[in-house]
C-alpha positions as CSV (number, residue, x, y, z in Angstrom):
1,X,18.5,50.6,63.0
2,X,18.5,49.2,59.5
3,X,19.8,45.9,60.8
4,X,17.0,45.6,63.4
5,X,14.4,46.5,60.8
6,X,15.7,43.7,58.5
7,X,15.7,41.2,61.3
8,X,12.0,42.1,62.1
9,X,11.1,41.8,58.5
10,X,12.7,38.4,58.2
11,X,10.9,37.2,61.4
12,X,7.6,38.5,60.0
13,X,8.0,36.8,56.7
14,X,9.0,33.5,58.5
15,X,5.7,33.7,60.6
16,X,3.7,34.6,57.5
17,X,4.9,31.5,55.7
18,X,3.6,29.2,58.5
19,X,0.1,27.9,57.4
20,X,-2.8,29.6,59.1
21,X,-4.1,26.3,60.5
22,X,-0.7,25.6,62.2
23,X,-0.7,29.1,63.7
24,X,-4.3,28.4,65.0
25,X,-3.3,25.1,66.5
26,X,-0.3,26.7,68.2
27,X,-2.5,29.5,69.5
28,X,-5.0,26.8,70.9
29,X,-2.2,25.0,72.7
30,X,-0.6,28.2,74.1
31,X,-4.0,29.6,75.1
32,X,-4.8,26.3,76.9
33,X,-1.5,26.4,78.8
34,X,-1.7,30.1,79.6
35,X,-5.3,29.9,80.9
36,X,-4.5,26.8,83.0
37,X,-1.3,27.9,84.6
38,X,-1.5,31.7,84.5
39,X,-5.2,32.5,85.1
40,X,-4.4,35.6,87.1
41,X,-2.8,37.1,84.0
42,X,-5.7,36.4,81.7
43,X,-7.6,39.7,82.4
44,X,-4.6,41.6,80.9
45,X,-5.0,39.9,77.5
46,X,-8.8,39.5,77.4
47,X,-9.1,42.7,75.4
48,X,-7.4,40.9,72.5
49,X,-10.1,38.3,72.3
50,X,-12.8,40.9,72.7
51,X,-11.3,42.9,69.8
52,X,-11.2,39.8,67.6
53,X,-14.8,38.9,68.4
54,X,-15.9,42.5,67.8
55,X,-14.4,42.3,64.4
56,X,-16.2,39.0,63.6
57,X,-19.5,40.4,64.9
58,X,-19.0,43.6,62.9
59,X,-19.0,41.5,59.7
60,X,-22.2,39.6,60.5
61,X,-24.7,42.0,58.8
62,X,-22.7,42.7,55.6
63,X,-21.9,39.0,55.2
64,X,-25.5,38.0,55.6
65,X,-26.8,40.6,53.3
66,X,-24.4,40.3,50.4
67,X,-23.9,36.5,50.5
68,X,-27.6,35.7,50.9
69,X,-28.7,38.3,48.3
70,X,-26.2,37.2,45.7
71,X,-27.0,33.5,46.3
72,X,-30.8,34.1,46.0
73,X,-30.3,36.2,42.9
74,X,-28.1,33.6,41.3
75,X,-30.6,30.8,42.0
76,X,-33.6,32.9,40.8
77,X,-31.9,34.0,37.6
78,X,-32.2,30.6,36.0
79,X,-35.5,30.2,34.3
80,X,-37.3,28.2,31.7
81,X,-36.4,25.0,29.8
82,X,-34.0,22.4,30.8
83,X,-31.9,24.9,32.8
84,X,-34.9,25.7,35.1
85,X,-35.9,22.0,35.4
86,X,-32.4,20.8,36.2
87,X,-31.7,23.7,38.4
88,X,-34.9,23.1,40.4
89,X,-34.0,19.4,40.8
90,X,-30.5,20.2,41.9
91,X,-31.5,22.9,44.3
92,X,-34.2,20.6,45.9
93,X,-31.7,17.8,46.3
94,X,-29.1,20.1,47.8
95,X,-31.5,21.4,50.4
96,X,-32.6,17.8,51.2
97,X,-29.1,16.5,51.7
98,X,-28.2,19.5,54.0
99,X,-31.4,19.0,56.0
100,X,-30.6,15.3,56.5
101,X,-27.1,16.3,57.6
102,X,-28.5,18.8,60.1
103,X,-30.9,16.1,61.5
104,X,-28.0,13.7,61.8
105,X,-26.0,16.3,63.7
106,X,-29.0,17.1,66.0
107,X,-29.5,13.4,66.8
108,X,-25.8,12.9,67.6
109,X,-25.3,16.0,69.7
110,X,-28.4,15.2,71.8
111,X,-27.5,11.6,72.2
112,X,-23.8,12.2,73.0
113,X,-24.2,15.5,74.8
114,X,-20.5,16.4,74.5
115,X,-20.7,19.8,76.3
116,X,-22.4,18.7,79.5
117,X,-19.4,18.0,81.7
118,X,-17.8,21.4,81.9
119,X,-18.3,23.4,85.1
120,X,-17.5,27.0,85.9
121,X,-18.3,28.4,82.4
122,X,-21.3,30.7,82.7
123,X,-23.1,33.3,80.6
124,X,-22.2,36.9,81.4
125,X,-24.9,39.1,82.8
126,X,-25.1,41.2,79.7
127,X,-25.7,38.2,77.4
128,X,-29.2,38.5,75.8
129,X,-31.1,35.2,75.8
130,X,-33.8,36.6,73.6
131,X,-35.4,33.7,71.7
132,X,-35.8,31.4,74.7
133,X,-38.7,33.7,76.0
134,X,-40.3,34.3,72.6
135,X,-43.3,32.5,71.2
136,X,-43.6,31.1,67.7
137,X,-45.7,34.1,66.6
138,X,-43.0,36.5,68.0
139,X,-40.4,34.7,66.0
140,X,-42.5,34.8,62.8
141,X,-43.4,38.4,63.2
142,X,-39.8,39.2,63.9
143,X,-38.9,38.3,60.3
144,X,-40.3,41.6,59.1
145,X,-38.8,44.6,60.9
146,X,-40.6,47.8,61.4
147,X,-37.4,49.7,60.6
148,X,-34.9,48.2,58.2
149,X,-32.0,50.3,59.3
150,X,-32.6,49.6,63.0
151,X,-32.5,45.8,62.2
152,X,-29.1,46.4,60.5
153,X,-27.8,48.6,63.2
154,X,-28.8,46.2,66.0
155,X,-27.3,43.1,64.3
156,X,-30.8,41.6,64.3
157,X,-30.0,38.7,62.0
158,X,-33.4,37.2,61.5
159,X,-35.0,40.2,59.7
160,X,-31.7,40.9,57.9
161,X,-31.9,37.3,56.4
162,X,-35.5,37.9,55.3
163,X,-34.6,41.3,53.8
164,X,-31.7,39.7,51.9
165,X,-33.8,36.9,50.5
166,X,-36.5,39.4,49.4
167,X,-34.0,41.8,48.0
168,X,-32.1,39.1,46.0
169,X,-35.3,37.8,44.6
170,X,-36.6,41.2,43.5
171,X,-33.3,42.0,41.8
172,X,-34.3,39.5,39.1
173,X,-37.6,41.2,38.5
174,X,-36.4,44.7,37.6
175,X,-35.3,46.1,34.3
176,X,-32.0,44.8,32.8
177,X,-30.3,48.1,33.3
178,X,-31.3,48.3,37.0
179,X,-30.4,44.6,37.5
180,X,-27.0,45.2,36.0
181,X,-26.3,48.1,38.3
182,X,-27.6,46.4,41.5
183,X,-25.9,43.2,40.6
184,X,-22.5,45.1,40.4
185,X,-23.2,46.6,43.8
186,X,-24.1,43.3,45.4
187,X,-21.1,41.4,44.0
188,X,-18.7,44.3,44.7
189,X,-20.0,44.5,48.2
190,X,-19.6,40.7,48.6
191,X,-16.0,40.9,47.4
192,X,-15.1,43.7,49.7
193,X,-16.7,41.9,52.7
194,X,-14.7,38.8,51.9
195,X,-11.5,40.8,51.7
196,X,-12.4,42.3,55.1
197,X,-13.0,38.8,56.5
198,X,-9.7,37.6,55.2
199,X,-7.9,40.4,57.0
200,X,-9.7,39.7,60.2
201,X,-8.9,36.0,59.9
202,X,-5.2,36.8,59.6
203,X,-5.4,37.9,63.2
204,X,-7.3,34.8,64.3
205,X,-4.3,33.2,66.1
206,X,-4.0,36.2,68.5
207,X,-7.7,36.3,69.1
208,X,-7.9,32.5,69.6
209,X,-5.1,32.6,72.0
210,X,-6.8,35.2,74.2
211,X,-10.3,33.6,73.9
212,X,-9.1,30.0,74.7
213,X,-7.0,31.3,77.6
214,X,-10.1,32.9,79.1
215,X,-12.2,29.8,78.5
216,X,-9.7,27.6,80.3
217,X,-9.1,30.1,83.1
218,X,-12.9,30.3,83.8
219,X,-13.4,26.5,83.5
220,X,-13.7,24.7,86.8
221,X,-12.3,21.4,85.4
222,X,-9.7,21.7,82.6
223,X,-9.7,17.9,82.1
224,X,-13.5,18.0,81.5
225,X,-13.0,20.9,79.1
226,X,-10.5,18.8,77.1
227,X,-12.7,15.8,77.2
228,X,-15.6,17.8,75.9
229,X,-13.6,19.3,73.1
230,X,-12.7,15.7,72.1
231,X,-16.3,14.7,72.4
232,X,-17.3,17.6,70.0
233,X,-14.7,16.5,67.4
234,X,-15.9,12.9,67.6
235,X,-19.6,14.0,67.4
236,X,-19.0,16.0,64.2
237,X,-16.8,13.3,62.7
238,X,-19.4,10.7,63.4
239,X,-22.1,12.8,61.7
240,X,-19.9,13.4,58.7
241,X,-19.2,9.7,58.4
242,X,-22.9,8.8,58.6
243,X,-23.6,11.4,55.9
244,X,-20.9,9.9,53.7
245,X,-21.4,6.2,54.1
246,X,-25.1,5.9,55.0
247,X,-27.3,8.9,54.0
248,X,-25.8,9.8,50.6
249,X,-25.4,6.2,49.5
250,X,-29.1,5.5,50.4
251,X,-30.1,8.5,48.3
252,X,-28.0,7.2,45.4
253,X,-29.6,3.8,45.7
254,X,-33.2,4.9,46.2
255,X,-33.5,8.1,44.0
256,X,-30.7,7.4,41.5
257,X,-30.9,3.7,41.2
258,X,-27.1,3.4,40.9
259,X,-24.4,1.4,42.6
260,X,-23.2,3.7,45.5
261,X,-20.0,1.6,46.0
262,X,-18.9,2.0,42.4
263,X,-19.7,5.8,42.6
264,X,-17.6,6.2,45.8
265,X,-14.7,4.3,44.2
266,X,-14.9,6.5,41.1
267,X,-14.8,9.7,43.2
268,X,-11.5,8.7,45.0
269,X,-9.3,11.3,43.4
270,X,-11.5,14.4,43.9
271,X,-12.3,13.4,47.4
272,X,-8.7,12.9,48.4
273,X,-7.9,16.3,46.8
274,X,-10.7,18.0,48.7
275,X,-9.6,16.4,51.9
276,X,-5.9,17.3,51.5
277,X,-6.5,20.9,50.4
278,X,-9.7,21.7,52.4
279,X,-10.9,23.5,49.3
280,X,-13.8,22.4,47.2
281,X,-12.7,24.9,44.6
282,X,-9.4,23.3,44.2
283,X,-11.0,19.9,43.7
284,X,-13.7,21.2,41.2
285,X,-11.8,20.4,38.0
286,X,-11.1,16.8,39.2
287,X,-14.7,16.5,40.4
288,X,-16.1,17.4,37.0
289,X,-13.7,15.0,35.3
290,X,-14.6,12.1,37.5
291,X,-18.3,12.6,37.3
292,X,-18.3,12.9,33.5
293,X,-15.6,10.4,32.6
294,X,-16.0,7.7,35.3
295,X,-19.7,7.9,36.0
296,X,-20.8,8.9,32.6
297,X,-22.8,12.0,33.5
298,X,-23.3,14.3,30.5
299,X,-21.4,17.6,30.5
300,X,-24.6,19.7,30.3
301,X,-25.7,18.3,33.7
302,X,-22.3,17.8,35.4
303,X,-21.0,21.3,34.6
304,X,-24.0,23.0,35.9
305,X,-25.0,20.8,38.9
306,X,-21.5,20.3,40.3
307,X,-20.5,24.0,39.9
308,X,-23.8,25.0,41.6
309,X,-23.1,22.6,44.4
310,X,-19.6,24.0,44.9
311,X,-21.3,27.3,45.7
312,X,-24.4,26.4,47.7
313,X,-24.1,22.8,48.8
314,X,-22.4,22.6,52.2
315,X,-23.5,19.3,53.8
316,X,-20.5,19.3,56.2
317,X,-20.8,23.0,57.1
318,X,-24.5,22.7,57.9
319,X,-23.9,19.7,60.2
320,X,-20.9,21.3,61.9
321,X,-22.7,24.7,62.6
322,X,-25.7,23.0,64.1
323,X,-23.6,20.7,66.3
324,X,-21.2,23.4,67.3
325,X,-24.0,25.9,68.4
326,X,-25.7,23.2,70.5
327,X,-22.4,22.1,72.0
328,X,-21.7,25.7,73.0
329,X,-25.1,25.9,74.6
330,X,-24.4,22.7,76.5
331,X,-21.1,24.1,77.8
332,X,-22.8,27.2,79.1
333,X,-25.5,25.2,80.7
334,X,-28.3,26.6,78.5
335,X,-31.3,24.4,78.0
336,X,-32.5,25.1,74.4
337,X,-36.2,25.2,73.7
338,X,-37.8,23.5,70.7
339,X,-38.2,26.9,69.0
340,X,-34.5,27.6,69.5
341,X,-33.6,24.2,68.1
342,X,-35.8,24.8,65.0
343,X,-34.2,28.3,64.6
344,X,-30.7,26.8,64.9
345,X,-31.5,24.2,62.2
346,X,-33.1,26.8,59.9
347,X,-30.2,29.2,60.2
348,X,-27.6,26.4,59.9
349,X,-29.2,25.6,56.5
350,X,-29.2,29.3,55.4
351,X,-25.7,30.0,56.6
352,X,-24.3,26.9,55.0
353,X,-25.8,28.0,51.7
354,X,-24.4,31.5,52.1
355,X,-21.1,30.3,53.5
356,X,-18.1,31.9,51.8
357,X,-15.3,29.9,50.1
358,X,-12.6,31.2,52.4
359,X,-10.9,29.5,55.4
360,X,-12.9,29.6,58.7
361,X,-16.0,31.0,57.0
362,X,-18.1,28.5,58.9
363,X,-16.9,30.1,62.1
364,X,-18.1,33.5,61.0
365,X,-21.5,32.0,60.0
366,X,-21.6,30.4,63.5
367,X,-21.4,33.8,65.1
368,X,-24.6,34.7,63.2
369,X,-26.5,31.7,64.7
370,X,-25.1,32.4,68.2
371,X,-26.3,36.0,67.9
372,X,-29.9,34.9,67.1
373,X,-30.3,32.4,69.9
374,X,-28.7,34.8,72.5
375,X,-25.5,32.9,73.1
376,X,-22.2,34.8,73.5
377,X,-20.1,35.0,70.3
378,X,-17.0,34.2,72.5
379,X,-18.3,30.7,72.7
380,X,-16.7,30.2,69.3
381,X,-13.5,30.0,71.2
382,X,-14.5,26.5,72.4
383,X,-14.4,25.2,68.8
384,X,-12.5,27.6,66.6
385,X,-9.1,26.2,67.5
386,X,-9.9,22.8,66.3
387,X,-11.9,23.8,63.3
388,X,-9.1,23.1,60.9
389,X,-9.0,19.5,62.0
390,X,-12.6,19.1,60.9
391,X,-12.3,21.4,57.9
392,X,-10.7,18.8,55.6
393,X,-13.2,16.2,56.4
394,X,-16.3,18.4,55.9
395,X,-14.9,19.7,52.6
396,X,-14.6,16.1,51.3
397,X,-18.2,15.5,52.4
398,X,-19.3,18.7,50.6
399,X,-17.7,17.5,47.4
400,X,-19.1,14.0,47.7
401,X,-22.6,15.5,48.1
402,X,-22.1,17.5,44.9
403,X,-21.3,14.4,42.9
404,X,-24.2,12.4,44.4
405,X,-26.7,15.1,43.4
406,X,-25.2,15.3,39.9
407,X,-25.7,11.5,39.5
408,X,-29.3,11.6,40.8
409,X,-30.2,14.5,38.5
410,X,-28.6,12.7,35.5
411,X,-30.7,9.6,36.2
412,X,-33.9,11.6,36.6
413,X,-33.2,13.0,33.1
414,X,-33.0,9.5,31.7
415,X,-29.2,9.3,31.2
416,X,-27.5,5.9,31.2
417,X,-24.5,5.8,33.5
418,X,-21.6,3.4,34.0
419,X,-22.7,2.9,37.6
420,X,-26.3,1.9,36.9
421,X,-27.7,-1.0,38.8
422,X,-27.7,-4.1,36.6
C-alpha cells in the first residue's frame, strides 16, 4: 500500500509541475477529440463542467463586491494637491484608453463576425435572456435594488456593481477608525475571494475538458467551430495590435507631443517581459525603470501613475471581454440589441478595472457580463481553452498603455522628456 501511495504522490507532483496553461491546452484538445468522436459519452461527464461553472458563478458576487469596492476606495482616497491632480489625469486617461480599446473590439467583432458560422449550438430553455426585453428606463432603475440581500442572492450583477461603487466611495467619508475597520474587512474579503478563485482555477483543466467536449458534441459542424475559434483569436489579436500600433501612438503624438516610435523602442524590455511572463506585476520594476531612465519621466509621476495603471488599467482585458461576449452571442445565434451592446461595453470597462491579477481572472469577469445579458456561463467554454494564447499579448498591451499614460501625464505637468518632439 505504501508503494502505491508513493507512486500516486509522484504522479500528482509530476502533473502539478506542468504549467496551468499547458494543462488547459491539453484539456482543450482532449475535449475537442472526445466531443467529436465520442458524443454519446459526453452526458456522463457533463456534470464536471456544470460543477466548474457553478464554482465560477458562485464567485461572481464576492468578486464584484470586494474588487470594485476596494478599487473605488483606493481611487477616492487620493485627495488634494499634486496627488489629486495627477491621479485625476491618470484615471481619466486610463478610462479613455480602455474605452477606445472596447470600441475597437466592437468594430472588429461586428465587421468580422467570427461566431456566425457554427450551427447546432443553441440556448437551453432555462437560460434567461433578460436584458433583451428591457427598456432603457428598466435598466437604469435596475441599478438600485429594492432589496440589497435579494440582489446578492440572485447574482443580480448590475445592482451589486452600483452598491459596490457606492459603498467604496462612502468608506472614504467616514471616521478614520471606521474606515480602518471597514478597509480591513474589504481587503481581507478580497484576499479570501482571490484564494478561492485560485483553488477553483486549479481545477480548470477538468472543467474545460467537460465543457469543450459538450460544445463540440452539440455543434453541427466541428470544422466551422474550429474556424470560428480561429476567427475569435484573430479578431482579438487584430484589436490588440490596433490598440498598440495605432491608438496609443496617436494619443502619445496628439496629447503628449512626443515621438511614439522612440517611446516604443525604449519600452522593449518591459514589454518583452510582460509578454513572456503574462504578468504585469512581474514587469513592473522594469517598466518603472524604462519610463524613468529611458523616457525621462520623473519618479514622482512614474511611480504613482505606472503603479496605479498596473492595478486598474486593462486595455487588453477590456477589449477581450467585449469581443468574447459578443462572439459567444454570435455562436448561440443571439441578436444583441443596442442596449445590450451598451451594457456589455460598460461592464467590460468596469470588469477590466476590477480584474484581479491572477491567471484567467478575465474569464471569471466574463462570467459576470454573460450573467447580465442573459447568456449561459458555459459559453466561456468556447474561449477559455485558448485564453492563455491571448493572455501574453493582452498583458503586454496593458503594460504599454501604462507607460503611454505616464508619458502623457508627465508632459501635461510640463516635464521635459528624452522623447519630446524636436
